[in-house]
N, C-alpha and C positions, 0 to 999 in steps of 0.2 A: 321446553326448547320450542322454539318454533321457528318458523322457516320466513323470513321476509325478503319480498323481491326488490334489491336496494342496488342504485347507479355504485360502482368501485371507484367514487368520488370520495371523499373525505375521509377511506381506510387510513389509520396510521399503525406503525408498532413502537415500539420501545426503542430508543436508541441504544439500549443493549442487545438487542438482536443483532445475531451475524446477518452474512448476506447470503445464508440459506433459507430454506422459506418452511423450517419448525418453528414458526412465532403463530402467535396470537395476536389479532389484527382489532380495532376496536373504532368507531366511529360514531359520533354524537350526532341523533335525530331530534332535534325537538326532546319531547318528555322522556327519551330511550336513550339509551344506552345499546348498542347492539356488537357483540364480541364475534369475530367468526377464526377460523383455521386460514391462517394465510395458504396453505396448499387447496384449498376448497373456493376456486374465483370462476368457475365454470358457470353452466347452466343454472339458476335459481333453485332449480328442483335437487338438485343432488348436492348444493351447496349449504350446508347447515350453520343456519345463524340463531345465537342467542341475545334476548330481547330483554334486557333489564331495566326495573324503573330507574329515573335518578337516584333515589333515596337507598333504591336496592343497591346501586352500583357503589355509591359514596359509604354504603352500611361495608361493604364486600372491602373497599379500598382501604377502608381505617382497620380491618382484622390483618393487614400485609405487616 
């Protein structure tokens, strides 16, 4: 896991997510795909963000 200081712009969640904040958000950031829990949008030091390479993200999605 890595912590990435990134702007709120560009984050999205699945259209299947309900209005509550219990979901995962994704952001495409060049050669990386960033993933975070929607509850953690505050200070970068306390909002863990997972960073995946595009190929790792594609491999993950292919298993779903």
